[in-house]
C-alpha positions in Angstrom: -10.4 -0.7 24.1 -8.4 0.5 21.1 -6.7 3.8 20.5 -6.6 5.1 17.0 -3.0 6.0 16.1 -3.5 7.1 12.5 -3.0 10.8 11.8 -3.9 10.8 8.1 -6.8 9.8 5.9 -6.5 6.3 4.7 -7.6 5.4 1.2 -8.7 1.8 0.2 -6.5 1.9 -2.9 -5.3 -1.4 -4.5 -2.1 -1.2 -6.5 0.7 -3.6 -7.4 3.6 -3.4 -5.0 7.1 -4.9 -4.4 8.9 -5.1 -1.1 12.6 -4.3 -1.2 15.0 -4.9 1.7 18.7 -3.9 1.5 18.3 -3.0 -2.2 16.8 -6.3 -3.3 13.2 -7.0 -4.2 12.2 -10.0 -2.1 8.4 -10.1 -2.2 5.5 -8.8 -4.3 2.0 -7.9 -3.1 -0.8 -5.4 -3.4 -1.6 -2.4 -1.4 -4.8 -2.7 0.7 -4.9 0.8 1.9 -2.5 3.8 2.2 -2.2 7.3 3.4 0.5 10.0 3.3 2.1 8.4 6.4 1.7 4.7 5.9 0.7 1.8 3.7 -0.6 -1.7 4.3 0.6 -4.3 1.8 -0.9 -7.8 1.3 1.8 -10.3 0.5 2.9 -13.9 1.0 6.0 -13.2 3.2 6.1 -12.1 6.8 8.7 -9.6 8.1 9.8 -8.7 11.6 8.6 -5.4 13.1 11.3 -2.9 12.8 12.6 -4.1 9.4 13.4 -1.1 7.1 11.9 -1.5 3.7 11.2 0.3 0.4 7.8 -0.3 -0.9 7.6 0.1 -4.7 4.1 1.0 -5.6 2.8 1.1 -9.1 0.1 3.7 -9.4 -1.6 3.5 -12.8 -3.4 6.9 -12.4 -0.3 8.7 -11.5 1.7 7.0 -14.3 -1.0 7.7 -16.9 -1.1 11.4 -16.0 2.7 11.7 -16.1 2.8 9.9 -19.5 0.0 12.0 -21.0 1.7 15.2 -19.9 5.0 14.1 -21.3 6.7 14.0 -17.9 7.4 10.2 -18.1 7.8 7.7 -20.8 8.1 4.5 -18.7 4.7 3.1 -17.7 6.3 0.8 -15.1 8.1 3.4 -13.0 7.0 2.8 -9.4 6.6 5.2 -6.5 9.4 4.4 -4.0 8.2 4.7 -0.4 10.8 4.3 2.4 9.5 3.0 5.7 9.6 0.5 8.5 7.5 -2.5 9.2 5.4 -1.8 12.3 3.2 -4.8 12.3 2.7 -8.1 10.5 -0.6 -9.9 10.8 -2.2 -12.9 9.2 -4.9 -12.5 6.5 -8.1 -14.5 7.1 -8.3 -17.1 4.3 -11.9 -15.9 3.7 -10.4 -12.5 2.7 -7.8 -13.8 0.3 -6.6 -17.1 -1.0 -3.6 -15.5 -2.5 -2.1 -13.3 0.2 -1.4 -14.7 3.6 0.2 -11.7 5.4 -0.7 -8.0 5.9 2.3 -5.7 6.5 1.7 -2.3 8.1 4.5 0.1 7.1 5.1 3.5 8.6 6.7 5.8 6.1 9.9 7.6 7.0 8.6 10.9 5.7 5.1 11.9 4.8 4.2 12.0 1.1 1.6 14.7 0.7 1.5 14.6 -3.1 0.7 10.9 -2.9 -2.7 11.6 -1.2 -4.2 13.0 -4.3 -3.2 10.0 -6.4 -4.4 7.5 -3.8 -7.8 9.3 -3.4 -8.3 9.3 -7.2 -7.3 5.6 -7.5 -9.6 4.6 -4.6 -12.5 6.5 -6.1 -11.9 4.9 -9.6 -11.7 1.4 -8.1 -14.8 2.0 -5.9 -16.8 3.1 -9.0 -15.9 -0.1 -10.8 -16.1 -2.7 -8.0 -17.9 -1.0 -5.1 -16.6 -0.6 -1.6 -14.0 -3.2 -0.4 -15.4 -6.0 1.7 -13.4 -6.5 4.9 -13.7 -9.2 7.4 -10.7 -7.9 9.3 -11.1 -8.5 13.0 -11.2 -5.4 15.2 -8.0 -4.7 17.2 -8.0 -5.4 20.9 
């Protein structure tokens, strides 16, 4: 039997991401889902649980709004999320032939303003592609 540990709504939002350790970007990936308290990133590199990381997330909706309102002029400015790897799991080859690892990251501090952007991005992506297909095995 599993116990649900999540305390925030998770959004299936896919955005480009980079994983930074000790100030150096050492891997790239894509977010699979995220909430105000955590993010899951698909990547090609495994990390040990407990590793402190910065996840650089490129949110196109957020950047487009900031640029349109004159608050930003750099379309590539990422959202920096500080956190810790809590789990590394393999990705089923049927789910992805590009990404082999799913990193679950607990954020050091909740990002309440991020929720609106993630929800908007998830809705836009679902309208275009439909709901995400997941063959992820249930936790035991």
